[in-house]
VMD Tcl script that draws the C-alpha trace (Angstrom):
set ca {
  {77.76 86.07 91.25}
  {77.96 88.85 93.68}
  {79.20 91.83 91.61}
  {79.65 95.02 93.64}
  {76.87 95.96 96.06}
  {76.48 94.86 99.51}
  {73.07 93.44 100.15}
  {70.91 96.33 101.28}
  {68.41 94.20 103.29}
  {70.57 94.18 106.18}
  {71.30 97.80 106.31}
  {69.05 100.39 107.74}
  {67.76 103.58 106.01}
  {69.97 105.55 108.31}
  {73.14 103.77 107.01}
  {71.85 104.33 103.37}
  {71.39 108.00 104.17}
  {74.86 108.26 105.85}
  {76.53 106.50 102.85}
  {74.72 108.91 100.51}
  {75.94 111.98 102.09}
  {79.51 110.86 102.94}
  {80.32 109.69 99.45}
  {78.39 112.36 97.87}
  {80.35 115.20 99.75}
  {83.71 113.46 99.14}
  {83.13 112.70 95.51}
  {81.71 116.47 94.89}
  {84.87 117.93 96.44}
  {87.21 115.60 94.29}
  {85.27 116.23 91.22}
  {85.40 120.06 91.68}
  {89.14 119.72 92.21}
  {89.46 117.90 88.84}
  {87.27 120.24 87.01}
  {89.18 123.25 88.31}
  {92.38 121.60 87.00}
  {90.94 121.18 83.49}
  {92.66 122.97 80.63}
  {90.34 124.74 78.16}
  {88.65 122.24 75.90}
  {90.75 119.45 77.24}
  {90.32 116.71 79.78}
  {91.24 117.24 83.49}
  {94.92 117.46 84.47}
  {93.77 115.53 87.53}
  {90.65 113.68 88.29}
  {90.85 112.13 91.82}
  {87.31 111.17 92.32}
  {87.35 107.79 90.70}
  {90.42 106.64 92.70}
  {88.99 108.01 95.81}
  {85.75 106.27 95.39}
  {87.31 102.92 94.63}
  {89.42 103.34 97.56}
  {86.62 104.11 99.93}
  {84.57 101.09 98.69}
  {87.54 98.82 99.17}
  {88.33 100.08 102.65}
  {84.92 100.93 104.14}
  {82.47 97.99 103.19}
  {79.53 99.80 104.96}
  {79.73 102.68 102.29}
  {79.27 100.08 99.32}
  {75.45 100.23 99.48}
  {72.80 101.69 96.96}
  {72.78 104.85 99.05}
  {76.57 105.33 98.59}
  {76.34 104.70 94.88}
  {73.60 107.16 94.52}
  {75.42 109.72 96.34}
  {78.61 109.34 94.17}
  {76.32 109.47 90.95}
  {74.69 112.70 92.30}
  {77.96 114.41 93.09}
  {79.33 113.48 89.66}
  {76.23 115.10 88.22}
  {76.23 118.17 90.40}
  {79.82 119.07 89.75}
  {79.54 119.15 86.25}
  {76.27 120.95 86.19}
  {77.59 123.60 88.61}
  {80.34 124.51 86.41}
  {78.38 124.90 83.03}
  {78.14 121.50 81.39}
  {75.10 120.59 79.58}
  {72.72 117.77 81.14}
  {73.36 115.29 78.39}
  {77.27 115.59 78.43}
  {77.10 115.51 82.33}
  {75.05 112.32 82.42}
  {77.39 110.68 79.92}
  {80.50 111.51 81.88}
  {78.97 110.55 85.07}
  {78.17 107.13 83.59}
  {81.86 106.72 82.26}
  {83.19 107.52 85.66}
  {80.88 105.18 87.42}
  {81.76 102.60 84.89}
  {85.42 102.92 85.73}
  {84.65 102.21 89.51}
  {82.09 99.58 88.96}
  {84.24 97.48 86.40}
  {87.45 97.78 88.64}
  {85.48 96.76 91.81}
  {83.91 93.87 90.10}
  {87.25 92.51 88.88}
  {88.80 92.97 92.27}
  {86.06 90.92 93.92}
  {86.05 88.46 91.22}
  {89.59 87.80 91.55}
  {89.33 88.00 95.36}
  {92.07 90.48 95.68}
  {92.57 91.86 99.17}
  {94.39 95.13 99.36}
  {95.43 94.49 102.83}
  {97.59 91.71 101.36}
  {99.51 94.20 99.20}
  {102.96 92.80 100.26}
  {102.06 89.36 99.44}
  {103.02 88.07 96.00}
  {101.91 90.32 93.16}
  {98.71 91.43 94.97}
  {99.71 95.19 94.68}
  {100.65 94.77 90.93}
  {97.37 92.91 90.06}
  {95.42 95.61 91.64}
  {96.79 98.36 89.40}
  {96.77 95.96 86.35}
  {92.88 95.52 87.01}
  {92.42 99.38 87.34}
  {94.51 99.93 84.19}
  {93.00 97.20 81.86}
  {89.69 96.96 83.50}
  {87.77 100.16 84.61}
  {90.20 102.60 83.04}
  {90.05 100.87 79.62}
  {86.23 100.38 79.71}
  {85.53 103.95 80.52}
  {87.90 105.32 78.10}
  {86.21 103.18 75.41}
  {82.80 104.20 76.45}
  {83.76 107.95 76.54}
  {85.29 107.96 72.86}
  {82.11 106.07 71.69}
  {79.79 108.60 73.03}
  {81.33 112.00 74.12}
  {82.66 113.13 70.80}
  {79.25 112.88 69.16}
  {77.45 115.08 71.54}
  {76.66 118.67 70.63}
  {78.64 120.49 73.24}
  {81.50 118.05 73.58}
  {85.18 118.79 74.11}
  {86.28 115.78 72.35}
  {86.88 115.52 68.61}
  {85.79 112.70 66.18}
  {88.93 113.67 64.34}
  {91.34 112.80 67.17}
  {89.58 109.63 68.82}
  {92.96 107.80 69.36}
  {94.40 110.81 71.11}
  {91.29 111.39 73.34}
  {91.26 107.76 74.09}
  {94.80 107.67 75.07}
  {94.53 110.82 77.27}
  {91.62 109.46 79.03}
  {92.99 106.13 79.63}
  {96.44 107.10 80.68}
  {95.04 109.99 82.83}
  {92.86 107.54 84.68}
  {95.94 105.34 85.37}
  {97.89 108.08 86.74}
  {95.03 108.88 88.95}
  {94.98 105.50 90.37}
  {98.68 105.40 90.91}
  {98.88 108.63 92.60}
  {95.68 108.77 94.58}
  {94.59 104.99 95.26}
  {97.76 104.11 97.50}
  {97.15 106.93 99.60}
  {93.49 105.96 100.33}
  {94.39 102.47 100.86}
  {97.52 102.65 102.98}
  {96.26 105.69 105.07}
  {96.68 104.50 108.73}
  {93.91 104.00 111.09}
  {93.69 106.00 114.33}
  {95.08 103.00 116.30}
  {97.98 102.71 113.92}
  {98.64 106.54 114.16}
  {98.47 106.23 117.89}
  {101.23 103.40 117.93}
  {103.18 105.40 115.57}
  {103.04 108.48 117.54}
  {104.20 106.43 120.65}
  {107.13 105.01 118.84}
  {108.17 108.38 117.63}
  {108.24 109.70 121.29}
  {110.24 106.77 122.44}
  {112.78 106.98 119.66}
  {115.37 109.70 119.31}
  {114.79 111.64 116.09}
  {117.63 111.53 113.59}
  {118.27 114.41 111.00}
  {119.68 111.93 108.58}
  {116.18 110.49 108.13}
  {115.35 113.74 106.31}
  {117.84 113.42 103.63}
  {115.76 111.45 101.23}
  {112.96 114.13 101.57}
  {115.63 116.83 100.91}
  {116.75 115.09 97.68}
  {113.15 114.87 96.52}
  {112.65 118.60 97.05}
  {115.83 119.50 95.11}
  {115.05 117.00 92.29}
  {111.43 118.25 91.94}
  {112.75 121.78 91.98}
  {114.91 121.00 89.05}
  {111.74 120.00 87.06}
  {110.75 123.67 87.23}
  {114.09 125.00 86.22}
  {115.27 122.64 83.50}
  {112.13 121.83 81.46}
  {111.89 118.88 78.94}
  {111.01 115.20 78.62}
  {113.95 114.27 80.79}
  {112.36 116.03 83.78}
  {110.45 112.79 84.41}
  {113.58 111.07 85.56}
  {114.89 113.85 88.00}
  {113.10 112.63 91.14}
  {113.72 108.90 90.25}
  {116.98 108.40 92.40}
  {115.60 110.28 95.20}
  {112.19 108.48 95.01}
  {114.13 105.11 95.23}
  {115.98 106.31 98.25}
  {112.73 107.12 100.07}
  {111.30 103.89 99.01}
  {114.20 102.18 100.87}
  {113.83 104.45 103.97}
  {110.23 105.34 104.63}
  {106.97 103.09 105.30}
  {104.60 102.43 102.68}
  {102.14 105.24 103.41}
  {104.94 107.93 103.63}
  {106.20 106.50 100.22}
  {102.81 106.70 98.63}
  {102.25 110.37 100.03}
  {105.63 111.57 98.74}
  {105.22 109.56 95.44}
  {101.83 111.23 94.91}
  {103.17 114.67 95.45}
  {106.27 114.26 93.32}
  {104.21 112.82 90.42}
  {101.56 115.61 90.45}
  {104.20 118.39 90.73}
  {106.16 116.92 87.85}
  {103.02 116.34 85.87}
  {101.84 119.79 86.34}
  {105.40 121.16 85.41}
  {105.44 119.34 82.18}
  {101.84 119.75 81.29}
  {101.79 123.72 81.42}
  {105.14 123.75 79.90}
  {103.81 122.00 76.72}
  {100.64 123.83 77.03}
  {102.53 127.21 76.80}
  {104.29 125.98 73.61}
  {101.04 125.17 71.68}
  {97.93 123.02 71.93}
  {99.42 120.47 69.27}
  {102.46 120.08 71.47}
  {100.34 119.35 74.45}
  {98.25 116.82 72.50}
  {101.21 115.03 71.04}
  {103.36 114.78 74.37}
  {100.66 114.37 77.10}
  {100.10 110.68 76.66}
  {103.75 109.70 76.72}
  {104.19 112.12 79.81}
  {101.24 110.26 81.51}
  {102.67 106.83 80.91}
  {106.02 107.89 82.00}
  {104.40 109.09 85.17}
  {102.82 106.00 85.71}
  {106.16 104.09 85.52}
  {107.78 106.72 87.66}
  {104.78 106.33 90.36}
  {104.72 102.56 90.19}
  {108.47 101.88 90.62}
  {109.05 103.52 94.17}
  {105.87 101.68 95.57}
  {106.85 98.20 94.35}
  {110.29 98.61 95.70}
  {108.90 99.93 99.04}
  {106.83 96.81 99.27}
  {109.91 94.64 98.47}
  {112.05 96.37 101.14}
  {109.12 96.19 103.66}
  {108.95 92.37 102.96}
  {112.60 91.94 103.49}
  {112.44 93.84 106.77}
  {109.53 91.78 107.95}
  {111.29 88.55 106.92}
  {114.39 89.46 108.75}
  {112.49 90.22 111.90}
  {110.66 86.96 111.75}
  {113.91 84.98 111.34}
  {115.50 86.93 114.08}
  {112.58 86.19 116.26}
  {112.67 82.52 115.40}
  {116.42 82.34 116.11}
  {115.98 83.91 119.55}
  {112.71 82.48 120.83}
  {111.30 79.23 121.75}
  {108.82 78.32 118.97}
  {106.37 76.77 121.52}
  {106.09 79.12 124.37}
  {107.46 82.28 122.44}
  {109.89 82.92 125.45}
  {113.42 83.67 124.45}
  {115.65 80.61 124.17}
  {118.79 79.43 125.88}
  {121.31 80.88 123.43}
  {119.59 84.35 123.27}
  {119.38 84.42 127.14}
  {123.11 83.93 127.39}
  {123.97 86.44 124.88}
  {121.95 88.97 126.57}
  {122.79 87.96 130.10}
  {126.39 87.97 129.46}
  {125.97 91.35 128.00}
  {124.44 92.67 131.14}
  {127.19 91.22 133.36}
  {129.87 92.69 131.18}
  {128.49 96.21 131.06}
  {127.77 96.05 134.85}
  {125.56 99.05 134.81}
  {123.30 97.42 137.44}
  {124.00 96.80 141.00}
  {122.62 93.22 141.24}
  {121.68 90.29 139.15}
  {118.99 87.66 140.25}
  {118.14 84.41 138.65}
  {115.03 82.44 139.25}
  {115.07 78.89 137.81}
  {111.52 77.15 137.48}
  {110.80 73.53 136.88}
  {107.25 72.11 136.57}
  {106.58 69.32 138.98}
  {105.89 65.92 137.69}
  {106.04 67.00 133.99}
  {107.04 63.60 132.64}
  {104.28 61.92 134.34}
  {101.71 64.48 132.91}
  {103.15 63.73 129.40}
  {102.81 59.97 129.99}
  {99.38 60.14 131.24}
  {97.92 62.77 128.98}
  {100.09 62.76 125.94}
  {102.65 65.26 124.59}
  {100.04 67.45 123.11}
  {98.80 68.20 126.57}
  {102.09 68.59 127.80}
  {102.80 71.33 125.26}
  {99.56 73.09 126.27}
  {100.91 72.96 129.94}
  {104.06 74.65 128.84}
  {102.24 77.33 127.14}
  {99.88 77.84 130.00}
  {102.80 77.97 132.30}
  {104.73 80.43 130.20}
  {101.82 82.82 130.07}
  {101.28 82.75 133.78}
  {104.92 83.59 134.30}
  {104.91 86.52 131.59}
  {101.87 87.91 133.32}
  {103.74 88.00 136.65}
  {106.90 89.77 135.62}
  {108.14 93.11 134.14}
  {108.56 93.61 130.49}
  {112.35 94.43 130.96}
  {113.08 91.15 132.60}
  {114.38 88.24 130.70}
  {112.33 85.01 130.60}
  {113.68 82.04 128.68}
  {112.90 78.45 128.35}
  {116.23 76.66 128.81}
  {115.26 72.95 128.68}
  {112.16 70.68 128.27}
  {110.21 71.88 131.39}
  {112.82 74.20 132.77}
  {112.54 78.08 132.76}
  {114.66 80.93 133.72}
  {113.96 84.52 134.71}
  {117.07 86.98 134.92}
  {116.28 90.24 136.89}
  {118.59 93.27 137.18}
  {118.61 95.65 140.06}
  {116.35 93.74 142.15}
  {116.95 92.99 145.84}
  {116.94 89.34 147.12}
  {113.82 90.07 149.02}
  {111.98 91.45 145.84}
  {113.18 88.44 143.90}
  {111.73 86.23 146.33}
  {108.57 87.87 146.30}
  {108.21 87.66 142.64}
  {108.98 83.88 142.77}
  {106.46 83.34 145.53}
  {103.85 85.21 143.48}
  {104.66 82.97 140.48}
  {104.53 79.77 142.61}
  {101.12 80.62 144.16}
  {99.67 81.70 140.83}
  {100.60 78.59 139.18}
  {99.18 76.46 142.19}
  {95.78 78.41 142.01}
  {95.34 78.45 138.17}
  {94.73 75.10 136.80}
  {94.70 74.50 133.01}
  {91.43 73.40 131.28}
  {91.67 70.22 129.39}
  {89.91 69.59 126.10}
  {87.34 67.45 127.81}
  {86.64 70.14 130.25}
  {88.53 68.62 133.20}
  {91.01 70.86 135.19}
  {94.77 69.93 135.48}
  {96.52 71.43 138.40}
  {100.12 72.01 138.20}
  {102.92 73.18 140.54}
  {106.44 74.50 140.01}
  {109.77 74.13 142.09}
  {111.93 77.19 142.17}
  {115.56 77.89 142.74}
  {116.82 81.33 143.27}
  {120.57 82.73 142.96}
  {121.38 86.37 143.79}
  {124.66 88.21 143.16}
  {126.00 91.66 143.62}
  {127.71 93.28 140.65}
  {130.42 93.79 139.63}
  {131.35 90.10 139.77}
  {133.99 87.66 138.41}
  {131.51 84.81 138.15}
  {130.25 84.03 134.88}
  {126.40 83.73 134.06}
  {126.85 79.87 133.82}
  {128.24 79.82 137.24}
  {125.18 81.82 138.56}
  {122.81 79.64 136.73}
  {124.54 76.63 138.42}
  {123.77 78.16 141.80}
  {120.19 78.62 140.98}
  {120.01 75.00 139.43}
  {121.44 73.57 142.73}
  {118.78 75.57 144.67}
  {116.07 74.20 142.33}
  {117.31 70.71 142.89}
  {116.96 71.13 146.75}
  {113.52 72.51 146.36}
  {112.41 69.33 144.35}
  {114.27 67.22 146.99}
  {112.59 68.84 149.89}
  {108.95 68.01 148.44}
  {108.46 70.24 145.33}
  {106.12 73.26 145.04}
  {108.48 75.47 147.09}
  {111.37 78.06 146.84}
  {115.12 77.52 147.76}
  {117.70 80.45 147.78}
  {121.22 79.50 146.86}
  {123.64 80.21 149.74}
}
mol new
graphics top color blue
foreach p $ca { graphics top sphere $p radius 0.5 }
foreach p [lrange $ca 0 end-1] q [lrange $ca 1 end] { graphics top cylinder $p $q radius 0.2 }
display resetview
């Protein structure tokens, strides 16, 4: 069974060294952040190193090498040694941390969970169950079985249950607050597309309202202390989950959980050490629930949006050629005519010549391939704002706004020539040449004519093109 490591035979020494230094640097910074957040004689308030390391191994397979693991282990050791821990304690803690990541990664690979499919089924929930009942549980058990019995330990054999609960619940909080940010962090390509969409869309202040509600609710956690503070941000987080994409929700969720966690932790620490110990586990479990709920809700909402888009696309497009269908063409075309913001409307009707003969000779499967081939040719030779629809078996229609008759004729001629000179390759390697007959109707706006009447004009012109010998263009009088 392939456990965790990618085979190192296919990777050069340079790649091993790169993985060593990249993971070493990242894990060292994360460890130091965790150590600096550690209350005196207690476990760290936040320990991001394990969640970050697991996230990097899942996202970047080229880091999952012996060099990467060695770099992470060295960083764990160095961070504790730099901050005054003994060599023995440092070694045991480093093993516990690596055990967490190793077991979680093994189980994720064993169950073949792909984090990219986070919105499919229970993948996202399974991922966190594995981290909670796998790596976090094993590392917590290993820690209480070893750390309390060392000479310079910060754990006590008198409170093994409490230390186990604090370690285990703390690791789950780390995974819920940190891992989604690593996994959902957008690539450079995705960020570029997002930035372009933001430039095209008009920004609305109403989009900031969920964020404002979150800031207000989190502020309340610093004013009105107590166990109920965990619930203050819940409604605002739900609002954000229904409004923002998954990465934004993961980032907001992480900040809210950590700020609320910090507020409650230091409130109970200021009361007494016993108050901190007796409440921390329940606070951490509450934070797990608080952090998990908005993420799951955001995924469900995202799935509903995607499903709506797919259903809408299927309702408005031809399933074979992916062009818009007749109903959607009429819907948009009539709207164009009624708004009358344009000066002219042109219709180009196209019909594949001898298509029935091709179907009879080569079969309907080849006929479908011909329709796809022709559709792609047309789409490559028109502008994105022009409507291209399949309105019948082998009949297509292009609707153009603010285009002169001469320009329309030029576009039609370009499509006719391109079709004639671009044969389709058959599965056996032979070339199938096709041609198209075209009819054009042109109308100045505003007009009392309906879209159907203009289409009828283009249809009559198309009929004349076919009657005159096919593979030519006729303009409606």
